[in-house]
N, C-alpha and C positions, 0 to 999 in steps of 0.2 A: 471659531467653528460654529456653524449654524445648526441649531437643534432641529431634529426631525419634527415635522408638523404633527401636532397632537392628533390629527385625524388621518394621518398617513398609515399605510399598512406597516406593521412592525413584525418583521420575520423573527426577531429575537423573542417575541412573545409566543410564537409557535414553538420555539425551542424551549421556552419555559414551560409550556404545556406538556412537552415531551418529558421533562424532568418530573412533573407532577404525576402524569399517568404511569410512567415507569415505576415511580416510587410506590404508587398504590398497588400495581400488579406485583411488584416484588414482595410487598407485605402480605398480600393475599396468597401468594404462592408459598411463602415460607417466612413467617414473621421473624425468625432468627436471622434471616439475611438482612433485613432492614426493619428494625423494631418500630421505628416511627414512620414507616412508609405511609400510614394512613393520613398523615398531615398533607399529603399530596392534594387531598380534597380541599384543604384550607388554602393552598396555593391557587387552586382553580377558582375559589371564591374571590380572591383578590383580583385575578385576571379578569374574571367576569365583571366585577364591579368597575374596574378601570375601563373596559371596552364598552360596556353598556352605557356608562356615564358619558363617554365620548360621543356615542350615537345620539343620546338625548340632548346633550349640550349643543351639538351641531344643528340639530333640528330647531332648538329654541333660538339659537343665534341667527339662523337664517330665516326665522319666522315661519317655518313650515312644519314644526313638530306636530305629529298626529298620533293619537293613541291607537287609531285603527292601523296605521302603518307600522307602529311599534309592535303591536301584538301580532300582526300578520307575520312580521319577521321572526318573532319568537316561536310562533306555531311552526313555520317552515323550517326553523333551525332545530327545534327540539323533537317534534313528533314523528317525522317520517322514519328516521332511523330507529326511534324507540318502538314504533309500531311493529317493525320487522322483528326486533328483539323480543317484543311481547308475544308475537305469534309463535316464534320459535320456542320460547320458554313454556308457553301454554301447551304446545304439542308434546314436548318432553315431559312436562309436569303431569299431564293427563295420563301418560303411560307409567310414570315412575312413582309419583308421590302417593302415599297412603292418605285416606280421607282427612285425618286431622291436619296433616301437613298441607294437603291440597286446599283446605279451607284457609289456612294462613296465606298460602300463595295467591289464591284467587282474590282474597280480601285485599292483600297488598297490591295486586294488579289493579283492582277497581280504585283503590285509594290513590294510586299513582296518577291515574287519569283525572282524579278530582284534586290533584296537587296537595294531598294530605298524607302521603305514605310516610313522611317523617313523623307525623302525629300518631299514625297507626303503630309504627315501630316503637315510638316512645311509650306507648301504653303497655307494651309487653314487659315482662319482668326480667328478661335476660340481659337487656342492654346490648350495645353494639358488639362487645367482646364476649357475650354470653356463649354458653356451650352449644346452643342450638342455632344461633343466628348465622353461623357459617354455612348452614344448609338452606337458608332462605334465598331463593333465586333472584329476588328483586330487592334485597336489602339495600343495594347501592342506590336505589331510586330516591332514598331519603334526601340526598343532596340536590336532586332535581327539584323536589318539592320545596326545599328551602329557597332555592333560587327563584322559582316561580312565585312563591308567596312574597318574596322581597320585591319582585318586579311588578306586583300588583299595587304596591304601596309607594315604592321609591320614585317612580316618574311623577306621581302627583306631588310628592314632597318637593322634588327638585324644581318642578314647574312653579310651585308656590314660592319657593325661595328666590327663584330667578326673577319673578315678577314683582315681589313685594320686599325682598331683603337681599338684593343682588350683592351689595357691598359686604353683607355679613354671611354670604353663602359658605365661604371657607370655614370661618369659626363655628358656624352652625353645624356643619358636617363633623368638625373636630369634636364639638361638644356631644353630638350623638354617638360618635365612635367611643368616646370615653364612657358615656353612660352605659352603652351596651357591653363594653368590656367589664364594667363593674357588675352588671347584671349577670354576665357569663361567669365571672369569678364567684359570685355569691351562690350561683346555682350549680357550680361544678361539684361533683360528688353525687348529685342526683342522677339516677340512671337515665332519666328522660332528657337531661341537659345536652347530651351528645347530639340529639337529633333536631332540636327546635330552633326556629328562626331567632327567637329572643336571645339565644346564647351564641348565635353565629352571625348576627347582623353586622357586628363590628368589622368582620372580615371583608364583607362586601362593601361596606362604607369606607374601609381603608383603601380599597381599590378606587373608589370615587375620589377620595382625598388625594390619592396619588395623581389622578388626572388633573385636578385643579391646581395642585402644587406645581406640577410640571408646566402648566399654563402660566402661573403667576411668577414662579421662580425657575425658569428653565436652566438646565445645566449647559454651559457654553464652552467648556473645555474638557479635554480628555482626562486630565489629572484627577479632579474631583470625581469625575464619572467612574474612573477605574477604582478609586478608593471605595465609593459607595457600592458599586457593583460587586466588588470582592467581599465587602462586609456582608452584603445581602446574600451572596452565594454561600458564604460561610455559615450564616444563620440558618439557611435552608438545609444545607447538607448536614450541619450539626444536629438539627432537629430530627432529621431522618434516622439518625443513629443513636441519639441520646434520649429522645422522648420514646416512651414505650407504653404499652396498654395499661400499666399500673400508674402512669403519670396522671395527676389530676388534669382533666382536659374537658372542654376547651379552656375557658378562663384565661388567666395571665399567660399560661404556657403556649396558648395558640398565637401569641404575639411574635414569638421567635420565628416561625416559618413565614407568617404573614407579613411582618415588617421586612423580613428578608426578601420576600417576593416583591414587595412594594419598592424597596431600594433598587433591586435589579431592573424593574420596569422604569422607575424614575431615572436611573442613570442611563438607561438604554436609549434615551432620546438623543444622546451623543455617542459616537463611536467609542467603544472600550473593549478591553480584552475579553470580558465575560460575554458581551453581546456577540463578539466574533465567534466565540465558542458555541453560543446558542444558535448561531445562524448557519452552521454547517448543514449540508444537504440532508444528512440522516436525521438530525434533530428536527429540522423543519418538516420533513416527511412524516415523522412520528407525530409531531404536533398537529399537522393537518388532519390526521385520522384519529386524534386523541379522544374525541367525543364518542365515536363509534367503538373505539378500543375500550374505553371505560364501560360502555354499555355491555359489550360482549364478554369481557374477561370474567366478570364475577359469576354470571350464571354457569359458565363452563366449570369453574372451580367448585361452585356450590353443588352442582349435580355429581361431580366426581366424589366429593366428600359425602354426599348423601348415599351414594352407592358403596361407600367405605373403601374406595380405591386408595392404595398407598401412594401418596403424592411424592414419589421418588423423583430423581433428576429426569428420568426419561418421560414420565407422565407429565411433569411440570413443563418440560420443553415442548412436548406435543400440544399441551393445553395453550401455552403462550403462542405457539406457531399458529394454531387454529384461530385464536383470538385475533392475531394480526391479519390473517387471511380474510376472515369474516368482516373485520373492521375496514380493510381496504375495499372490499367489494361493496360494502354498505356505503362507504364514503363516495366511491366513484359512481355507483349506479343509483343511489337513493339520495344521499345528502346533497351532493353538488347539483344534480339536475333540478331538484325541487327548490332548493334555496335560490338558484339563479333564474328560475322560471318567472317571466314577467306576466304570464297568462294566469297565474294563480293570485287572485286578489283576496281581500279579507273574507268575503262571503264564501268563496270556494274553499279557502284554507280552513276557515272555522267549521264549515259543515262537513267537508269531506276528509280533512286531515285530522281534525280534532273531534268534533261532536259525534259523527257516525262511529268511528272506532271506540270512542269513550263509552257510548251507549252499549255497544256489543260487549266490551270487556266488563263493564259494570253489571250487565245482565248475567254474564257468566259468573261473576262474583256472587250475585244474589242467588242464583240457582245452586251454586256450590254450598252456600251458607244454609239455605233452606233444606237441601237434601243431605246435610251433614257430610259434605265432601264428595258428592257424586259417586257413591259406592258402586253404582251399576257398571262402572268401568271394569269391574273385576268379576270373576266367576264366583258362584255361590260359596264354594269351599274356601277360596282365597278371601272372600269377603268376610267370612266368619272369623278367620284369623286376623285380618286387618282391623276388624272392628274392635279388637281388644287393645290396639295401640291407641288408647284414649287418655285424655286428661282434661281437666276442667279449664275452660277459658274464662277466667275471672278478670275481665278488663276493668271492672269497677273497683276491685281490690279493697273491698270494705272489711274483709276478714283475712284475706291472704294478701299481705301488704309488702311494699318496698319501704326502705328506711324513711324516705321523704314523705310517705303517705301517713305516717303514724300520728294519731292523736289519742289522747287518753280515753279509754272505753270503760263503760259501766256494765254491770250484770244485765241491766235492761237493754243496753245496746247489743250485747252479745246475743241475748235471747231474741231480739227483733231481727237482727241481720245475719247471724252466724249459727243458727240452730239447725240441727239434723237429728237423726235417730227417731225416737217415737215422738212425733210432733203433737200427738194428742195429750201429752202430759202438760200440765200448767207451768211447771218450772223445770229448769235444767239441773240434772244431778251430776253431769260429767263435763269437765273442761279439758280440752285438748290444746296444748301449747307446744311450740317448737319451731323448727325451721322448715325447709321444703320437704324434708322427710316426714315431718309431722303432717304436712299437707297431703302427701301421698298416702299416708295411713288413715286419712279421714274416712274413706269408704270401709276400711277394716273396722274402725271404731263404730261406724254407722251400723254395721251388721251386729256387733256385740251389743250396742245400745238397744237396737230393736228387739234382739233376742231376750234382753233383760227387761224390756218395757221401760226404758229410760230415755229421757231427752238429753241431748248433748249440745255443747257449743264449742267453737274453736276459734283460735286466733293464732296465726302463723306468720312468720317473716323469714323470707329466704336468707340463709346464711347466719341466722340468729339462733344459737343454742338456747333452750329454755333455762339453762343453768348459768348463762352469762349475766353477771351483775357487777355493778360498780364496787360493791363492798368486798367482793372476792377478786377484783382486778389486781394484777401485780402492782399497778400504780393507781390506787383508788382516788388519788387527788385530781386526776384528770377525768373529764367526762361529766356526767354519764353519756355514753353513746345512745343513739336511738334504741338500739337493741337492749342495752342495759336498762334504760328507762321503761321500755315496754314490759320487760320481764318483771321489774319492780312493781309496776302498776298492776300487772296481772296477779302477782303474788299477794297483793292486798285484797284480792277478790276470792282467793281459794277457799276461805271459810264458808262461802256461799254454796259450795258444791260437796257432794259426797265423794266423788272420785276426781283426781287431777292426773291427767295422762301426760307424761313427758316423752317426747320423741325428738331425735336429732341424728344427723349424720356424724355420730360420735367419733369415728376414726379419721375424719377429714382434717382434724387439727391436732396432731399428736403433741404439739408444743404446749397445748392447753393443760392446766392442772384440773382435769375433769373431775377427779375424785373430790377435791376440795370444794369445787363449785356445786357438784351434785349433792354433797353432804349438807351444805348450807340450805339448798332449796328443799331437800327432803325434810330436814328438821322443821323448816318453816311450815310446810304443808301439814306435817303430823301435828305440830303444835296448834295449827288452826282447826284441827279436828277432821281433816279430810284424809282420804286414803290415797297415797301416791301409787300410781301405776307407771312403770318405766318400760318403754320399748327397748329391747335389744334391737339393734339395727338389722335390716335385711342384708343378705349377701350383695356384694357389688363386685365388678370385675373391670379391669382395664387390660386390653382394649375392649370396647363396647361389644357385648354379645346380644344386645336387645333385639336386633333385626336378623340375627343369624337364622332362626327358623323361618322367617319370612323369605329371606334370600334363598334358602334351601328350597322352599316350596315354589318359588318363582324361577328356579333353575339357574340362579346366578352363582351359587357355590355348590360343591359336590354334595350329593344326597346323603353321603355317610358322614358328613361333618358333625362333630359333637358340639352342640350348642349350649351345653350346660357348664356350670362353673365348678371347677374342682374343689372339693370340700377342704382339701389341704390348704388351698389359697385362702378360703374363708377363715380357717383357723388362724393362719399367719397374719391376716390383716385385722381380725376383729377380736381375737381372744383377750387382749388386754382391756379393751373397753367393755367387753362382756363381763370380765371379772370385776370391773368397777361397779357395774350394775348389780352383780351378785352380792358384793360386799354391802351395798345399801340395804339389801333385804336381811342380811345377817345382823346388821346393827339396828335395823328398824323393822320389827316383825310384821307390821301392818303393810309394808311395801309389797306390792305384787309385781310380777314381771311378765311381760308378753314377749315371747320369743318367736318371731315369724319363721325362723329357720326350722322350727319343729314341723311346719307344714310345707317347707320348701326344699328341705335337704334330707338325704340319708347319709350314711357314713362314707359315701364315695363322692357324691356331687350334689350340687344345688340346682334346682330346675330354673330355667329361664322361660319355660312354657309348660303348660299342663294340657294335654289333649291338643285341641286346636286353639288354645288361648295363650297368647304371649303374656308374660308377667311384667316385663320392663318396657319403659319408653326410652331409656338411655342406659348408660353403664351403671347407674346407681339408683334411679328412681323407678318405683313400681307404677304401672299405669292404673287408671281408675277402675277399669273392669276387673283387673286381676286383684287389686286390693280388696274389693268386695268379695270376690271368690275366696281369697285366702282367709278373710274374716269368717265366712261361712264354714270353711273347713276347720278353722281353729276352734270354733264353738263345738263342732261335732267331734273332733278328734282329741282335743286337749281340754276344753272346758271354757267357761266364760268368767273372766276375772271381774266382770261387772255384775255377777250374781249376788244373791243375798248373803252368801258366806264365801270366805276365801277358797279359791280353787286349789286343789292339791294335785300333785303330780307334775312331772316335767320341771321346767325351770322355776315355775311359780312356787315350788316347794323348796327352792334354793339348791336344786341339783346342779353341780358344776357342769359347765359346757362340755359335751362329749358327743359320741356318735348319735346321730339322729334316730328317732324311734320309728319312722315310717319306712315301709319297704320300698325297694326299687320299683316295684310294679305300680306304686302310687305316683311315681314321677315319670311321666311319659317323655322321655328324652331320647336324644340320638346317640346313645352310647354303643 
């Protein structure tokens, strides 16, 4: 049996594209349906590496390879459909997204045209599976940036190897693949690793290896082709259901779907049962529109999630149907005509299809950034409310860090990079440490510090309780983790401060022995001569009520909707952890407690907005503007624990958690 020419059209690869894109759509529609559906992108990378390597190799062998021709093809392939999607998402985003989210959207839009959207998303703290990323309309463009970055480098490398080390081309590619697999495995666990070329390059190189292995060792009979194709299909399908968002990825685990895809492609040069399955008309049709389908489906799902639509079976079906319709129209009327047009050379493609749109979209991104999200899109009243949905954009992460960013800090470092409060003071008296909830309380402490005439510093790490230490770990022989090391290092510094403020999302990990951990930390702070101040946590609620008041104002939900959190729910979810905090004060009289619920709740409900100011940015994080407002109210209504003497009254006197002391009139809610 004669193998298919390595440069011939492979309908089975279109079928493989169909599997990849359908897996991604299934995951984005409902991760429970296909927990590992996100590895469809990795399958795409292998396909891309195989096909592009074939194009480059053909040009090199025929002696007519041209970078101009290569990049003209890339521009005509990638940008026409993406420009249409970018225009559509820009129109919807300009109507839908509030300023902070609009800044993220327009920045990612500009970054995508600079081929660095993967770098942009890697700089955000949430990661690919974070709580907010599912609302980013262009999150999926990270994979396009990875590919384009690869294809700026790979043709040069391949041409060099072809000219100077042709006999060693295959082992050189194999060595590179192994090298990048090792890099990917070492970096797996870092939030940014999901997005970057350095942790994905092996997948594209694997596609290139598949091409050259097929050339060097073609499959000539159906028996081995069937075995390899079946093993490859099994690896891919198994990955779609056995890999999930908590699986370390990419790294070694990315090899299962990618080697599976490579085996299917390799075996497909000879007729086999799997290739016959992949070449049925429906699979080929889906494969042909797979690029446009990939581009369209994610913004549709992200906008639905942003509007808080319940993605039930009916909504998902409609969203998928719309994705297919838009993909088909884009493929038929945009992709195919432009890709096949011989009148579009490099100059026209570069200037008209890439550069001009890129300049427009980058200008929009710059305008959005400078104007803080183009708030003029909204009426004055709506703008005031929307302005409160704010949070700090700390891309440098010098004081609000991810695990992989941590390095040991000193008091001098904190005072230089992480200071707030009364900046006129020569030294800091207040240290704020904790997780993302400590971070959102920073403006709260800022108000207290300024009122007391004190300088403060902070160091926070998302998901890292300030009480988590190796010494109190159930298994102290392992570790320390980055979180445990950070906390241990900061505890060494507490004697340099008068007050040490601890804050965390205490109720988020009920399996943790919080009392044991907190007791150890409080004892250490007291022994060092500092005053521990512990935040009771703010109310939180699932489902997310943060945008309820905004949606009500914009007419998207009924005007009589109650947007506040039932106080009974707060008691049921936080009474145990609040009691732990109270017991710390009973055992250590110098401990002071800050209870934000005193200015957020009455005995009926807890506010999610006060007047025309929203308090939350998601189901559990307070936004920047609200945190400052709550700090001001706390000083005025309760007192300032950073004063010269301990504050009496409320929880800071050890009063057990009970009905709130503010009146309903102070909480402007929709009850």
